[in-house]
N, C-alpha and C positions, 0 to 999 in steps of 0.2 A: 504492499499499499503506501501510496506517497502521501505523505502528511502532509506536504505544502497545498495537496490539492482536497485533500480528505478531512486533517484535523481540524476542530472547533479553534476559532482565530483568538479567542484569549489563551487558550494552552498553547496554541502556534507561537503567539509571540513571545509567552514566558519561554517556552523551550528552546526558543533560537534567539533572546536577547540575554540570558543569563550567561549561556557560553562565551558569545561574544564579549560581553561585559567583562567577565572574568580573564578572557585572552589579552583585553586591551591593558587590563590592570598586571598582568604578568609581563606584556612586553615592556611596562614602565620598571620592572624591576630589574631588568638589564643595567639601566642608568644607575639606578640606587644602590644595587650591591657592588657594580664599579667603584660608586665614591666612596661608598663605608671600607672596601678594603684600601683603596688608593689613600683615603686620607691618613693612614697610618704609618704610609711612606713619609710623607710630608706635606705640608701646606702649599709648598710649589705644586706638586704632582696632583694635588686634589682641584686647583687652582685651572692646570693644564687641562684635566678631564673636562673641566665646567667649561671651559672657554670650547670644547668640541662640541657640545651638548645642541647649540643652533643649528649646526650642520646638521647631525644626527636627528633633528626635531625635521629639518626641511625634507632630508631623505623621507622620512616616515611619513611627511606631507604630500610628496610626489607618490609615493608606492601606495597610499590609501586613496588618495585622490583619483589614481589612474585606475586603482582597483575598483571604487565606487561607479566610474564609467563603464567597465567590465564586466563589473558583477551586474549591473543595470540589462547590457545587452546580454548575456550570458542566460539570465533569469527568464527574458524574454523568449528569447530562442527556444530555452527548456519549454516553456509554457506552451508554446504554438508548436511543440514537438517537430522543430525542425534541427534535427539532431546532427545533419550536415554542417549546419550554419553555428549550431552551439559547439560543435568540436575545432571548427575552423577558428572561432573567437577565444575558444581557450587556449589555443594555440599561438593565437597572436597576442595575448594576455602574456603569457611564459616568455614570449619571445620579446615582448615590451620590457620585463622584470631584468632580463638579460643587458637589454641597450640600455636601460636607466643606469644599471650598475655599472657598464663600459664608460656612460657618460661624466658618474662620480667618480671614477677611479683615476680619470683623466684629470679631472677638477681637482681632485684631491692631490696628484703628483706635483701638479703645476701651479697649483693657488694656492693652497694650505698655509705658507707663509707668509701670503698677501693678506689673506684674511684675518691671521693670528696678529700682525702687525699693527692691525687697526685697535686692538685689546690692548696690549702690551708691547714694553718695550725691554722687559726680562728676559735675557737670553736664555737662561737655563728654563723657564716656564714654556717660552715657545719651542726651546729643541722638546721637551717632553710633550707637548702638544701636538708638536708635527708627528712624532712618532705615533702618537694614539690617533689620530685623525687622518692618517697615510694608511695604517693597517684597516682601519675600519671602512674608508672610502675602496681601497684595493680589491676587497673582497662584499661591497656590498651589494653584488648581485644576489646574495643569498635572502636576505632581508626582502628585497623587491620580489624576488621569485617565490618567497614563501607566504608573503601577503596576497600574490594572485593565487596561493592554493587556499587560503583561507578562503578568500572570496568564491571559489569553486565549490566550496564544501556548505558555506551559506547559501547560494543559490540553489543547491539541490536539496537542500532542507536538513543537512549533515553538520550542525554548526557545534555538535557536542566533541567534534573532531578539531575543531579550532582550538580549545583548551587543551586538547592531550598535546597536540603538537608543539603549541607555544610553552606548553607546562614542562615537556621535553627538554627544549632549549632551553630556557630559564634555569632548570633544574643543573642543567649540564654546566652553563655558565657560572653559577655558585660553586659547585663542586671544583672546578677549574680555577676560578679567579683567584685563590688563596694559594693552590698548588704552582701557578705560574707566574704569581707575582711574588711570595717570597721564596719560590724556588724549594719546598717541599718533594720528599722522597727521591733526594739526588738531583733533581733538577736544577738548573741554574736561575738564578734571582734575576727574573725580567722586569720589576717595577710594572711601570705602567705599558710597557711594551704587553706584558703579560695578562695585564686585564683587558687589552683590545683583543688578544688573540683568544683570550677566553670568550669574549664577546661573540668574535666572528665564528668561532667551534661551534658556540651554540646556535648562531642562527643558520649555519649550513646545517648541522644534523636537523634542526626543525625544519628546513627546507628540504632534505632528504624523507623526513618522516611525511612529510605533505605530499610528495612525491608517491612514495608509495601507499599511503591511503588514497591518495587518488587514483591512481592504478588498481590497485585491489577492491576498494570499496564503494567507489563511484562507480555505478554500472551504469549511467546513462552516458558518459563520457568516456573515450579513448585517449589516451596519450601517445600519439604517433606521427612521425611526418608526413606520411601519408594524408592525413587530415589538413594540412596546412597548404593555404593556398594564397598569395598577398593579396591583401584586399584594402586597398586607402579608405573605401567608405565603411569598413570595419574600423579603421583607427580615428577616423574622424567622428564615429558614432560613438567611439569609448572616450573622445578626450571633448566632445560636446557636452558630455557630463561632467568629466574628470577633469577638466581645467579651472570651474570655479571652485570643485570640490579642492582642486591644489591650492587655489588661491587662499580661498577661506582657511584652511589648516595652518598656512604657511604665515599668516598676520601674525601669530603669537612667536613665532621664531625671529620673525624680521622687528617685531617691536622690541 
C-alpha cells in the first residue's frame, strides 16, 4: 500500500514530518559536535571552525534549495505514475549533487583564503580555518548527494529512512571526532583537520547509506545510468522552485 495515497492526512503529516524534523536536528549536530571537541584544542581552533560555518550554511542552503525543487518535481511525476520521468528526474538530482560539490571544491581551493581574510588578520586562525574549510568543500559532494537521497525518500513516503541515514552519519562523526582530533588508538593527532575529516567521513557514509536504501528499499525508482537522459526542461523545473528556496535559506548565512 502506498501511504502517500491511502493514509489518513493527519497521520500522514505526523509520520512524514517527525522523521524530517529529527533528521534536520541531527544535521545540526555535525557543527555542534565539531565545536565541542575543537574548543578543547584552543580558542584559535574554535574561532577558525566558527568562521567556516557560514560557508557550510550556504552549502546546506544550496543543497536543500535544489532538493526542494527536485522533490517537488519527483513527487509530481510519481503521483502521475510517470515513472520514466521520475527516474530521469532522480538521476538529474544526483548529477546536480555532484556538480554542486565540484563547484564548492573549486571555490574552496581558490577563494577560501580571500573569504577568511574578510573576518580576521590572525595568521594562525586563517591557517586553521583554511585547513577545515578546504577539506569540507573538497568532499562536499557527499552532503549534496546525501540530501538528494533524503528527498527521494520523502517523495516516496519513506521519511523514516532520513532519520536512519542522518543518524548513522552523525554517530560516525561523533565517534571519529575525538579519535582523529586528539590522536587516539595510535593515530596521529590531527586537530582541526581531524574534525573536518570526521565530518566528511560521516557525510560520505550517510550518502552511501542513502544510496543503498534507495537501491534496495525504494521500489518505485531505479538508480541506473540507462534511466538518464539530459534534459534542460527538467533542470529549469527543478530550479524554478529551487532558486527561491536557496535564496531564502541563504539569508541567515549572508546576514
